[in-house]
PDB file with one MODEL, atoms N, CA, C and O in Angstrom:
MODEL        1
ATOM      1  N   MET A   1      18.760   6.677 -27.060  1.00  0.00           N
ATOM      2  CA  MET A   1      18.260   7.260 -26.114  1.00  0.00           C
ATOM      3  C   MET A   1      18.894   8.225 -25.649  1.00  0.00           C
ATOM      4  O   MET A   1      20.045   8.386 -26.055  1.00  0.00           O
ATOM      5  N   GLN A   2      18.365   9.101 -24.714  1.00  0.00           N
ATOM      6  CA  GLN A   2      18.932  10.466 -24.069  1.00  0.00           C
ATOM      7  C   GLN A   2      19.288  10.087 -23.081  1.00  0.00           C
ATOM      8  O   GLN A   2      20.502  10.241 -22.949  1.00  0.00           O
ATOM      9  N   ASN A   3      18.571   9.414 -21.857  1.00  0.00           N
ATOM     10  CA  ASN A   3      18.536   9.030 -20.634  1.00  0.00           C
ATOM     11  C   ASN A   3      18.196   8.004 -20.083  1.00  0.00           C
ATOM     12  O   ASN A   3      16.988   7.849 -20.257  1.00  0.00           O
ATOM     13  N   GLY A   4      18.731   7.029 -19.370  1.00  0.00           N
ATOM     14  CA  GLY A   4      18.163   5.654 -18.797  1.00  0.00           C
ATOM     15  C   GLY A   4      19.283   5.150 -18.706  1.00  0.00           C
ATOM     16  O   GLY A   4      20.378   5.639 -18.986  1.00  0.00           O
ATOM     17  N   LEU A   5      18.907   3.731 -18.140  1.00  0.00           N
ATOM     18  CA  LEU A   5      19.594   2.593 -17.934  1.00  0.00           C
ATOM     19  C   LEU A   5      19.940   1.376 -19.124  1.00  0.00           C
ATOM     20  O   LEU A   5      19.289   1.042 -20.114  1.00  0.00           O
ATOM     21  N   TYR A   6      21.055   0.947 -18.663  1.00  0.00           N
ATOM     22  CA  TYR A   6      21.321   0.062 -20.550  1.00  0.00           C
ATOM     23  C   TYR A   6      21.687  -1.032 -19.261  1.00  0.00           C
ATOM     24  O   TYR A   6      22.697  -0.824 -18.588  1.00  0.00           O
ATOM     25  N   VAL A   7      20.909  -2.055 -19.008  1.00  0.00           N
ATOM     26  CA  VAL A   7      21.331  -3.065 -18.085  1.00  0.00           C
ATOM     27  C   VAL A   7      21.818  -3.948 -18.945  1.00  0.00           C
ATOM     28  O   VAL A   7      21.389  -4.070 -20.092  1.00  0.00           O
ATOM     29  N   THR A   8      22.956  -4.775 -18.336  1.00  0.00           N
ATOM     30  CA  THR A   8      24.326  -5.623 -19.180  1.00  0.00           C
ATOM     31  C   THR A   8      23.855  -7.191 -18.068  1.00  0.00           C
ATOM     32  O   THR A   8      24.482  -8.196 -18.404  1.00  0.00           O
ATOM     33  N   GLU A   9      23.340  -7.296 -17.448  1.00  0.00           N
ATOM     34  CA  GLU A   9      23.403  -8.272 -16.587  1.00  0.00           C
ATOM     35  C   GLU A   9      21.989  -7.873 -15.391  1.00  0.00           C
ATOM     36  O   GLU A   9      21.751  -6.779 -14.880  1.00  0.00           O
ATOM     37  N   VAL A  10      21.106  -9.407 -15.182  1.00  0.00           N
ATOM     38  CA  VAL A  10      20.415  -9.697 -14.234  1.00  0.00           C
ATOM     39  C   VAL A  10      20.725 -10.331 -13.228  1.00  0.00           C
ATOM     40  O   VAL A  10      21.641 -11.100 -13.521  1.00  0.00           O
ATOM     41  N   LEU A  11      20.407 -10.421 -12.077  1.00  0.00           N
ATOM     42  CA  LEU A  11      20.461 -11.647 -10.872  1.00  0.00           C
ATOM     43  C   LEU A  11      20.014 -12.001 -10.348  1.00  0.00           C
ATOM     44  O   LEU A  11      19.138 -11.299  -9.844  1.00  0.00           O
ATOM     45  N   GLY A  12      20.117 -13.378  -9.920  1.00  0.00           N
ATOM     46  CA  GLY A  12      18.549 -14.031  -9.678  1.00  0.00           C
ATOM     47  C   GLY A  12      17.227 -14.398 -10.142  1.00  0.00           C
ATOM     48  O   GLY A  12      16.795 -13.992 -11.221  1.00  0.00           O
ATOM     49  N   SER A  13      16.575 -15.143  -9.373  1.00  0.00           N
ATOM     50  CA  SER A  13      14.888 -15.084 -10.075  1.00  0.00           C
ATOM     51  C   SER A  13      14.132 -14.811  -9.183  1.00  0.00           C
ATOM     52  O   SER A  13      14.152 -15.510  -8.170  1.00  0.00           O
ATOM     53  N   GLY A  14      13.304 -13.794  -9.282  1.00  0.00           N
ATOM     54  CA  GLY A  14      12.491 -12.750  -8.963  1.00  0.00           C
ATOM     55  C   GLY A  14      10.767 -12.624  -9.523  1.00  0.00           C
ATOM     56  O   GLY A  14       9.771 -11.920  -9.357  1.00  0.00           O
ATOM     57  N   VAL A  15      10.993 -13.212  -9.891  1.00  0.00           N
ATOM     58  CA  VAL A  15       9.418 -13.661 -11.202  1.00  0.00           C
ATOM     59  C   VAL A  15       7.891 -14.401 -10.333  1.00  0.00           C
ATOM     60  O   VAL A  15       8.146 -15.603 -10.401  1.00  0.00           O
ATOM     61  N   ASN A  16       6.934 -14.312  -9.820  1.00  0.00           N
ATOM     62  CA  ASN A  16       5.529 -14.305  -9.452  1.00  0.00           C
ATOM     63  C   ASN A  16       5.165 -14.516 -11.087  1.00  0.00           C
ATOM     64  O   ASN A  16       4.969 -13.637 -11.927  1.00  0.00           O
ATOM     65  N   LEU A  17       5.138 -16.275 -11.285  1.00  0.00           N
ATOM     66  CA  LEU A  17       4.523 -16.248 -12.447  1.00  0.00           C
ATOM     67  C   LEU A  17       2.927 -16.303 -12.311  1.00  0.00           C
ATOM     68  O   LEU A  17       2.428 -16.222 -13.433  1.00  0.00           O
ATOM     69  N   VAL A  18       2.043 -16.406 -11.380  1.00  0.00           N
ATOM     70  CA  VAL A  18       0.662 -16.204 -11.398  1.00  0.00           C
ATOM     71  C   VAL A  18       0.530 -14.841 -11.315  1.00  0.00           C
ATOM     72  O   VAL A  18      -0.672 -14.579 -11.361  1.00  0.00           O
ATOM     73  N   THR A  19       1.277 -13.729 -11.201  1.00  0.00           N
ATOM     74  CA  THR A  19       0.776 -12.471 -10.903  1.00  0.00           C
ATOM     75  C   THR A  19       1.770 -11.587 -12.295  1.00  0.00           C
ATOM     76  O   THR A  19       1.473 -10.503 -12.798  1.00  0.00           O
ATOM     77  N   GLY A  20       2.685 -12.260 -12.563  1.00  0.00           N
ATOM     78  CA  GLY A  20       3.764 -11.528 -13.672  1.00  0.00           C
ATOM     79  C   GLY A  20       4.719 -10.517 -13.134  1.00  0.00           C
ATOM     80  O   GLY A  20       5.708 -10.039 -13.691  1.00  0.00           O
ATOM     81  N   ASP A  21       4.220 -10.273 -11.906  1.00  0.00           N
ATOM     82  CA  ASP A  21       5.260  -9.140 -10.906  1.00  0.00           C
ATOM     83  C   ASP A  21       7.090  -9.530 -10.763  1.00  0.00           C
ATOM     84  O   ASP A  21       7.778 -10.549 -10.702  1.00  0.00           O
ATOM     85  N   TYR A  22       7.221  -8.652 -10.761  1.00  0.00           N
ATOM     86  CA  TYR A  22       9.076  -9.427 -10.984  1.00  0.00           C
ATOM     87  C   TYR A  22      10.068  -8.263  -9.975  1.00  0.00           C
ATOM     88  O   TYR A  22       9.875  -7.057 -10.123  1.00  0.00           O
ATOM     89  N   SER A  23      10.700  -8.573  -9.367  1.00  0.00           N
ATOM     90  CA  SER A  23      12.099  -7.590  -9.269  1.00  0.00           C
ATOM     91  C   SER A  23      13.461  -8.532  -9.219  1.00  0.00           C
ATOM     92  O   SER A  23      13.419  -9.757  -9.105  1.00  0.00           O
ATOM     93  N   GLN A  24      14.669  -7.758  -9.324  1.00  0.00           N
ATOM     94  CA  GLN A  24      15.543  -8.263 -10.163  1.00  0.00           C
ATOM     95  C   GLN A  24      16.317  -7.614  -9.488  1.00  0.00           C
ATOM     96  O   GLN A  24      15.911  -6.509  -9.127  1.00  0.00           O
ATOM     97  N   GLY A  25      17.651  -8.027  -9.085  1.00  0.00           N
ATOM     98  CA  GLY A  25      18.932  -7.320  -9.345  1.00  0.00           C
ATOM     99  C   GLY A  25      19.719  -6.817 -10.200  1.00  0.00           C
ATOM    100  O   GLY A  25      20.288  -7.810 -10.654  1.00  0.00           O
ATOM    101  N   ALA A  26      20.092  -5.998 -10.675  1.00  0.00           N
ATOM    102  CA  ALA A  26      20.771  -5.748 -11.773  1.00  0.00           C
ATOM    103  C   ALA A  26      21.866  -4.782 -11.915  1.00  0.00           C
ATOM    104  O   ALA A  26      22.062  -3.928 -11.051  1.00  0.00           O
ATOM    105  N   THR A  27      22.797  -4.913 -13.281  1.00  0.00           N
ATOM    106  CA  THR A  27      23.874  -3.852 -13.291  1.00  0.00           C
ATOM    107  C   THR A  27      24.049  -3.577 -14.363  1.00  0.00           C
ATOM    108  O   THR A  27      24.028  -4.516 -15.158  1.00  0.00           O
ATOM    109  N   GLY A  28      24.311  -2.149 -14.917  1.00  0.00           N
ATOM    110  CA  GLY A  28      24.864  -1.384 -16.246  1.00  0.00           C
ATOM    111  C   GLY A  28      25.618  -0.302 -16.319  1.00  0.00           C
ATOM    112  O   GLY A  28      26.651   0.046 -15.748  1.00  0.00           O
ATOM    113  N   MET A  29      24.769   0.285 -17.303  1.00  0.00           N
ATOM    114  CA  MET A  29      25.475   1.940 -17.446  1.00  0.00           C
ATOM    115  C   MET A  29      24.172   2.623 -17.711  1.00  0.00           C
ATOM    116  O   MET A  29      23.127   2.538 -18.357  1.00  0.00           O
ATOM    117  N   TRP A  30      24.804   3.321 -16.879  1.00  0.00           N
ATOM    118  CA  TRP A  30      23.878   4.951 -17.000  1.00  0.00           C
ATOM    119  C   TRP A  30      23.744   5.907 -17.680  1.00  0.00           C
ATOM    120  O   TRP A  30      24.244   6.796 -16.991  1.00  0.00           O
ATOM    121  N   ILE A  31      23.221   6.589 -19.073  1.00  0.00           N
ATOM    122  CA  ILE A  31      22.862   7.115 -19.866  1.00  0.00           C
ATOM    123  C   ILE A  31      22.907   8.700 -19.636  1.00  0.00           C
ATOM    124  O   ILE A  31      22.444   9.162 -18.593  1.00  0.00           O
ATOM    125  N   GLU A  32      23.364   9.376 -20.432  1.00  0.00           N
ATOM    126  CA  GLU A  32      22.718  10.911 -19.778  1.00  0.00           C
ATOM    127  C   GLU A  32      23.145  11.455 -21.338  1.00  0.00           C
ATOM    128  O   GLU A  32      24.307  11.256 -21.694  1.00  0.00           O
ATOM    129  N   ASN A  33      22.150  12.182 -22.322  1.00  0.00           N
ATOM    130  CA  ASN A  33      22.118  13.143 -23.339  1.00  0.00           C
ATOM    131  C   ASN A  33      23.094  12.198 -24.457  1.00  0.00           C
ATOM    132  O   ASN A  33      23.955  12.672 -25.198  1.00  0.00           O
ATOM    133  N   GLY A  34      22.647  10.535 -24.338  1.00  0.00           N
ATOM    134  CA  GLY A  34      22.777   9.589 -25.413  1.00  0.00           C
ATOM    135  C   GLY A  34      24.121   9.096 -24.696  1.00  0.00           C
ATOM    136  O   GLY A  34      24.567   8.133 -25.320  1.00  0.00           O
ATOM    137  N   THR A  35      24.845   9.403 -23.694  1.00  0.00           N
ATOM    138  CA  THR A  35      26.401   9.022 -23.957  1.00  0.00           C
ATOM    139  C   THR A  35      26.422   8.152 -22.662  1.00  0.00           C
ATOM    140  O   THR A  35      26.196   8.604 -21.540  1.00  0.00           O
ATOM    141  N   PHE A  36      26.694   6.969 -22.921  1.00  0.00           N
ATOM    142  CA  PHE A  36      27.258   6.032 -21.203  1.00  0.00           C
ATOM    143  C   PHE A  36      28.099   7.209 -20.236  1.00  0.00           C
ATOM    144  O   PHE A  36      28.941   7.934 -20.767  1.00  0.00           O
ATOM    145  N   THR A  37      27.805   7.305 -18.902  1.00  0.00           N
ATOM    146  CA  THR A  37      28.514   8.061 -17.779  1.00  0.00           C
ATOM    147  C   THR A  37      28.666   7.454 -16.813  1.00  0.00           C
ATOM    148  O   THR A  37      28.287   8.025 -15.791  1.00  0.00           O
ATOM    149  N   GLY A  38      29.107   6.431 -16.698  1.00  0.00           N
ATOM    150  CA  GLY A  38      29.388   5.490 -15.637  1.00  0.00           C
ATOM    151  C   GLY A  38      29.017   4.427 -15.450  1.00  0.00           C
ATOM    152  O   GLY A  38      28.229   4.265 -16.382  1.00  0.00           O
ATOM    153  N   ALA A  39      29.020   3.721 -14.998  1.00  0.00           N
ATOM    154  CA  ALA A  39      28.950   1.738 -14.430  1.00  0.00           C
ATOM    155  C   ALA A  39      27.537   2.071 -12.853  1.00  0.00           C
ATOM    156  O   ALA A  39      27.617   2.709 -11.803  1.00  0.00           O
ATOM    157  N   VAL A  40      26.604   1.382 -13.390  1.00  0.00           N
ATOM    158  CA  VAL A  40      25.498   0.923 -11.915  1.00  0.00           C
ATOM    159  C   VAL A  40      25.753  -0.118 -11.317  1.00  0.00           C
ATOM    160  O   VAL A  40      25.951  -1.059 -12.086  1.00  0.00           O
ATOM    161  N   GLU A  41      25.839  -0.366 -10.205  1.00  0.00           N
ATOM    162  CA  GLU A  41      26.002  -1.513  -9.665  1.00  0.00           C
ATOM    163  C   GLU A  41      24.430  -1.540  -8.025  1.00  0.00           C
ATOM    164  O   GLU A  41      23.889  -0.588  -7.462  1.00  0.00           O
ATOM    165  N   GLU A  42      24.255  -2.944  -7.840  1.00  0.00           N
ATOM    166  CA  GLU A  42      23.415  -3.315  -7.148  1.00  0.00           C
ATOM    167  C   GLU A  42      22.496  -2.288  -6.752  1.00  0.00           C
ATOM    168  O   GLU A  42      22.291  -1.652  -5.718  1.00  0.00           O
ATOM    169  N   ILE A  43      21.826  -2.343  -8.331  1.00  0.00           N
ATOM    170  CA  ILE A  43      20.619  -1.676  -8.379  1.00  0.00           C
ATOM    171  C   ILE A  43      19.408  -2.995  -8.475  1.00  0.00           C
ATOM    172  O   ILE A  43      19.571  -4.199  -8.672  1.00  0.00           O
ATOM    173  N   THR A  44      17.872  -1.996  -8.191  1.00  0.00           N
ATOM    174  CA  THR A  44      16.713  -3.463  -8.454  1.00  0.00           C
ATOM    175  C   THR A  44      15.830  -2.752  -9.457  1.00  0.00           C
ATOM    176  O   THR A  44      15.752  -1.524  -9.405  1.00  0.00           O
ATOM    177  N   ILE A  45      15.134  -3.467 -10.402  1.00  0.00           N
ATOM    178  CA  ILE A  45      14.682  -3.126 -11.663  1.00  0.00           C
ATOM    179  C   ILE A  45      13.264  -3.836 -10.924  1.00  0.00           C
ATOM    180  O   ILE A  45      13.228  -4.702 -10.050  1.00  0.00           O
ATOM    181  N   ALA A  46      12.449  -3.330 -11.421  1.00  0.00           N
ATOM    182  CA  ALA A  46      10.940  -4.156 -10.759  1.00  0.00           C
ATOM    183  C   ALA A  46       9.807  -3.518 -12.203  1.00  0.00           C
ATOM    184  O   ALA A  46       9.959  -2.628 -13.040  1.00  0.00           O
ATOM    185  N   GLY A  47       8.784  -4.426 -11.940  1.00  0.00           N
ATOM    186  CA  GLY A  47       7.154  -3.922 -12.640  1.00  0.00           C
ATOM    187  C   GLY A  47       6.805  -5.572 -12.555  1.00  0.00           C
ATOM    188  O   GLY A  47       7.165  -6.379 -11.697  1.00  0.00           O
ATOM    189  N   ASN A  48       5.972  -5.780 -13.757  1.00  0.00           N
ATOM    190  CA  ASN A  48       4.777  -6.390 -14.543  1.00  0.00           C
ATOM    191  C   ASN A  48       5.484  -7.005 -15.398  1.00  0.00           C
ATOM    192  O   ASN A  48       6.164  -6.079 -15.840  1.00  0.00           O
ATOM    193  N   LEU A  49       5.875  -8.136 -16.071  1.00  0.00           N
ATOM    194  CA  LEU A  49       5.752  -9.064 -17.206  1.00  0.00           C
ATOM    195  C   LEU A  49       4.529  -8.533 -18.186  1.00  0.00           C
ATOM    196  O   LEU A  49       4.846  -8.201 -19.328  1.00  0.00           O
ATOM    197  N   LYS A  50       3.267  -8.448 -17.819  1.00  0.00           N
ATOM    198  CA  LYS A  50       2.568  -8.466 -18.939  1.00  0.00           C
ATOM    199  C   LYS A  50       3.002  -6.238 -19.418  1.00  0.00           C
ATOM    200  O   LYS A  50       3.133  -5.953 -20.609  1.00  0.00           O
ATOM    201  N   ASP A  51       3.120  -5.224 -18.460  1.00  0.00           N
ATOM    202  CA  ASP A  51       3.251  -4.436 -18.657  1.00  0.00           C
ATOM    203  C   ASP A  51       4.901  -4.175 -19.683  1.00  0.00           C
ATOM    204  O   ASP A  51       5.127  -3.568 -20.730  1.00  0.00           O
ATOM    205  N   MET A  52       5.554  -4.775 -18.973  1.00  0.00           N
ATOM    206  CA  MET A  52       7.166  -4.736 -19.709  1.00  0.00           C
ATOM    207  C   MET A  52       6.994  -5.062 -20.678  1.00  0.00           C
ATOM    208  O   MET A  52       7.646  -4.231 -21.310  1.00  0.00           O
ATOM    209  N   TYR A  53       6.383  -5.989 -21.695  1.00  0.00           N
ATOM    210  CA  TYR A  53       6.300  -6.680 -22.989  1.00  0.00           C
ATOM    211  C   TYR A  53       5.061  -4.947 -23.454  1.00  0.00           C
ATOM    212  O   TYR A  53       5.711  -4.102 -24.070  1.00  0.00           O
ATOM    213  N   LYS A  54       4.141  -4.698 -23.291  1.00  0.00           N
ATOM    214  CA  LYS A  54       3.726  -3.925 -23.390  1.00  0.00           C
ATOM    215  C   LYS A  54       4.480  -2.638 -23.930  1.00  0.00           C
ATOM    216  O   LYS A  54       4.407  -2.024 -24.995  1.00  0.00           O
ATOM    217  N   ASN A  55       5.080  -2.505 -23.011  1.00  0.00           N
ATOM    218  CA  ASN A  55       5.794  -0.796 -23.070  1.00  0.00           C
ATOM    219  C   ASN A  55       7.401  -1.049 -24.117  1.00  0.00           C
ATOM    220  O   ASN A  55       7.974  -0.102 -24.656  1.00  0.00           O
ATOM    221  N   ILE A  56       7.897  -2.544 -24.213  1.00  0.00           N
ATOM    222  CA  ILE A  56       8.679  -2.466 -25.538  1.00  0.00           C
ATOM    223  C   ILE A  56       8.634  -1.384 -26.787  1.00  0.00           C
ATOM    224  O   ILE A  56       7.863  -1.586 -27.724  1.00  0.00           O
ATOM    225  N   VAL A  57       9.297  -0.495 -26.762  1.00  0.00           N
ATOM    226  CA  VAL A  57       9.316   0.451 -28.002  1.00  0.00           C
ATOM    227  C   VAL A  57      10.218   0.272 -29.222  1.00  0.00           C
ATOM    228  O   VAL A  57      10.090   0.765 -30.342  1.00  0.00           O
ATOM    229  N   ALA A  58      11.324  -0.689 -28.665  1.00  0.00           N
ATOM    230  CA  ALA A  58      12.603  -0.584 -29.649  1.00  0.00           C
ATOM    231  C   ALA A  58      13.323  -2.123 -29.471  1.00  0.00           C
ATOM    232  O   ALA A  58      13.607  -2.586 -28.367  1.00  0.00           O
ATOM    233  N   VAL A  59      13.557  -2.803 -30.717  1.00  0.00           N
ATOM    234  CA  VAL A  59      14.205  -3.707 -30.762  1.00  0.00           C
ATOM    235  C   VAL A  59      15.311  -3.815 -31.805  1.00  0.00           C
ATOM    236  O   VAL A  59      15.222  -3.832 -33.033  1.00  0.00           O
ATOM    237  N   GLY A  60      16.608  -3.899 -30.831  1.00  0.00           N
ATOM    238  CA  GLY A  60      17.933  -3.684 -31.876  1.00  0.00           C
ATOM    239  C   GLY A  60      17.949  -4.996 -33.094  1.00  0.00           C
ATOM    240  O   GLY A  60      17.247  -5.988 -33.288  1.00  0.00           O
ATOM    241  N   ASN A  61      19.075  -4.429 -33.719  1.00  0.00           N
ATOM    242  CA  ASN A  61      19.434  -5.596 -34.534  1.00  0.00           C
ATOM    243  C   ASN A  61      20.627  -6.016 -34.475  1.00  0.00           C
ATOM    244  O   ASN A  61      21.291  -6.359 -35.454  1.00  0.00           O
ATOM    245  N   ASP A  62      21.135  -6.022 -32.876  1.00  0.00           N
ATOM    246  CA  ASP A  62      22.628  -6.531 -32.485  1.00  0.00           C
ATOM    247  C   ASP A  62      22.612  -7.969 -31.933  1.00  0.00           C
ATOM    248  O   ASP A  62      23.326  -8.245 -30.969  1.00  0.00           O
ATOM    249  N   LEU A  63      21.674  -9.066 -32.618  1.00  0.00           N
ATOM    250  CA  LEU A  63      21.931 -10.100 -31.697  1.00  0.00           C
ATOM    251  C   LEU A  63      23.070 -10.532 -31.314  1.00  0.00           C
ATOM    252  O   LEU A  63      23.756 -10.754 -32.312  1.00  0.00           O
ATOM    253  N   VAL A  64      23.738 -10.815 -30.152  1.00  0.00           N
ATOM    254  CA  VAL A  64      24.562 -11.833 -29.747  1.00  0.00           C
ATOM    255  C   VAL A  64      24.629 -12.699 -29.019  1.00  0.00           C
ATOM    256  O   VAL A  64      24.080 -12.620 -27.920  1.00  0.00           O
ATOM    257  N   PHE A  65      25.371 -13.869 -29.428  1.00  0.00           N
ATOM    258  CA  PHE A  65      25.113 -14.858 -28.201  1.00  0.00           C
ATOM    259  C   PHE A  65      26.167 -15.087 -27.663  1.00  0.00           C
ATOM    260  O   PHE A  65      27.209 -15.350 -28.263  1.00  0.00           O
ATOM    261  N   ARG A  66      25.951 -14.979 -25.798  1.00  0.00           N
ATOM    262  CA  ARG A  66      26.339 -15.727 -25.301  1.00  0.00           C
ATOM    263  C   ARG A  66      26.248 -17.536 -24.055  1.00  0.00           C
ATOM    264  O   ARG A  66      25.744 -17.892 -22.990  1.00  0.00           O
ATOM    265  N   GLY A  67      27.018 -18.040 -25.047  1.00  0.00           N
ATOM    266  CA  GLY A  67      26.701 -19.067 -24.693  1.00  0.00           C
ATOM    267  C   GLY A  67      25.168 -20.079 -24.728  1.00  0.00           C
ATOM    268  O   GLY A  67      24.852 -20.577 -25.809  1.00  0.00           O
ATOM    269  N   SER A  68      24.533 -20.254 -23.837  1.00  0.00           N
ATOM    270  CA  SER A  68      23.637 -21.278 -24.844  1.00  0.00           C
ATOM    271  C   SER A  68      22.306 -20.036 -25.035  1.00  0.00           C
ATOM    272  O   SER A  68      21.315 -20.582 -25.519  1.00  0.00           O
ATOM    273  N   SER A  69      22.123 -18.784 -24.811  1.00  0.00           N
ATOM    274  CA  SER A  69      21.542 -17.910 -24.879  1.00  0.00           C
ATOM    275  C   SER A  69      21.602 -16.323 -25.439  1.00  0.00           C
ATOM    276  O   SER A  69      22.556 -15.593 -25.169  1.00  0.00           O
ATOM    277  N   ALA A  70      20.377 -15.856 -26.313  1.00  0.00           N
ATOM    278  CA  ALA A  70      21.016 -14.908 -27.028  1.00  0.00           C
ATOM    279  C   ALA A  70      19.757 -13.989 -26.987  1.00  0.00           C
ATOM    280  O   ALA A  70      18.592 -14.382 -26.929  1.00  0.00           O
ATOM    281  N   SER A  71      20.184 -12.714 -27.026  1.00  0.00           N
ATOM    282  CA  SER A  71      18.872 -11.988 -27.236  1.00  0.00           C
ATOM    283  C   SER A  71      19.621 -10.051 -27.761  1.00  0.00           C
ATOM    284  O   SER A  71      20.677  -9.569 -27.351  1.00  0.00           O
ATOM    285  N   PRO A  72      18.878  -9.565 -28.472  1.00  0.00           N
ATOM    286  CA  PRO A  72      19.762  -8.114 -29.297  1.00  0.00           C
ATOM    287  C   PRO A  72      18.867  -7.152 -28.004  1.00  0.00           C
ATOM    288  O   PRO A  72      18.034  -7.610 -27.221  1.00  0.00           O
ATOM    289  N   CYS A  73      19.395  -5.590 -28.107  1.00  0.00           N
ATOM    290  CA  CYS A  73      19.250  -5.047 -27.274  1.00  0.00           C
ATOM    291  C   CYS A  73      17.753  -4.650 -27.679  1.00  0.00           C
ATOM    292  O   CYS A  73      17.358  -4.598 -28.843  1.00  0.00           O
ATOM    293  N   ILE A  74      16.803  -4.316 -26.288  1.00  0.00           N
ATOM    294  CA  ILE A  74      15.448  -4.538 -26.058  1.00  0.00           C
ATOM    295  C   ILE A  74      15.219  -2.858 -25.654  1.00  0.00           C
ATOM    296  O   ILE A  74      16.195  -2.229 -25.247  1.00  0.00           O
ATOM    297  N   ARG A  75      13.987  -2.234 -25.778  1.00  0.00           N
ATOM    298  CA  ARG A  75      14.238  -1.059 -24.945  1.00  0.00           C
ATOM    299  C   ARG A  75      12.878  -1.029 -24.158  1.00  0.00           C
ATOM    300  O   ARG A  75      11.769  -1.475 -24.452  1.00  0.00           O
ATOM    301  N   VAL A  76      13.140  -0.644 -23.532  1.00  0.00           N
ATOM    302  CA  VAL A  76      11.651  -0.759 -22.922  1.00  0.00           C
ATOM    303  C   VAL A  76      11.259   0.413 -21.724  1.00  0.00           C
ATOM    304  O   VAL A  76      11.783   0.497 -20.614  1.00  0.00           O
ATOM    305  N   GLU A  77      10.078   1.371 -22.342  1.00  0.00           N
ATOM    306  CA  GLU A  77      10.250   2.788 -21.210  1.00  0.00           C
ATOM    307  C   GLU A  77       9.563   1.910 -19.904  1.00  0.00           C
ATOM    308  O   GLU A  77       9.397   0.691 -19.919  1.00  0.00           O
ATOM    309  N   GLY A  78       9.180   2.890 -18.692  1.00  0.00           N
ATOM    310  CA  GLY A  78       8.695   3.148 -17.849  1.00  0.00           C
ATOM    311  C   GLY A  78       9.077   2.133 -16.650  1.00  0.00           C
ATOM    312  O   GLY A  78       8.139   1.794 -15.928  1.00  0.00           O
ATOM    313  N   MET A  79      10.275   1.648 -16.384  1.00  0.00           N
ATOM    314  CA  MET A  79      10.111   0.730 -15.923  1.00  0.00           C
ATOM    315  C   MET A  79      10.685   1.157 -14.758  1.00  0.00           C
ATOM    316  O   MET A  79      11.254   2.227 -14.976  1.00  0.00           O
ATOM    317  N   THR A  80      10.840   0.675 -13.181  1.00  0.00           N
ATOM    318  CA  THR A  80      11.124   1.282 -11.939  1.00  0.00           C
ATOM    319  C   THR A  80      12.436   0.382 -11.572  1.00  0.00           C
ATOM    320  O   THR A  80      12.801  -0.793 -11.616  1.00  0.00           O
ATOM    321  N   ILE A  81      12.948   1.753 -11.158  1.00  0.00           N
ATOM    322  CA  ILE A  81      14.643   1.466 -10.543  1.00  0.00           C
ATOM    323  C   ILE A  81      15.044   1.663  -9.716  1.00  0.00           C
ATOM    324  O   ILE A  81      15.569   2.763  -9.889  1.00  0.00           O
ATOM    325  N   ALA A  82      15.292   1.236  -8.386  1.00  0.00           N
ATOM    326  CA  ALA A  82      15.935   1.492  -6.985  1.00  0.00           C
ATOM    327  C   ALA A  82      16.821   0.754  -6.471  1.00  0.00           C
ATOM    328  O   ALA A  82      16.901  -0.454  -6.247  1.00  0.00           O
ATOM    329  N   GLY A  83      17.905   2.196  -6.207  1.00  0.00           N
ATOM    330  CA  GLY A  83      18.856   1.667  -5.674  1.00  0.00           C
ATOM    331  C   GLY A  83      19.878   3.198  -5.803  1.00  0.00           C
ATOM    332  O   GLY A  83      19.612   4.187  -6.487  1.00  0.00           O
ATOM    333  N   SER A  84      20.981   3.002  -4.987  1.00  0.00           N
ATOM    334  CA  SER A  84      21.507   4.193  -5.230  1.00  0.00           C
ATOM    335  C   SER A  84      23.005   4.080  -5.627  1.00  0.00           C
ATOM    336  O   SER A  84      23.653   5.093  -5.889  1.00  0.00           O
TER     337      SER A  84
ENDMDL
END
């Protein structure tokens, strides 16, 4: 990925199960020109689950188990990011 956000953690639960709209706090790393350029904290990612699933453009082969859950990297285009 050339530019974007690599989310490492989401915080809280902000999903409307009827509409699919969500808004969650997140932390991660910012990417510019394919290189991690710094940590990102206290931001919000938001959108709609249906749109998010339709905008998955890549799934990694780096499945990692952390406790009782596991997920490979998933690249999603067009998400809304807010914060400073």
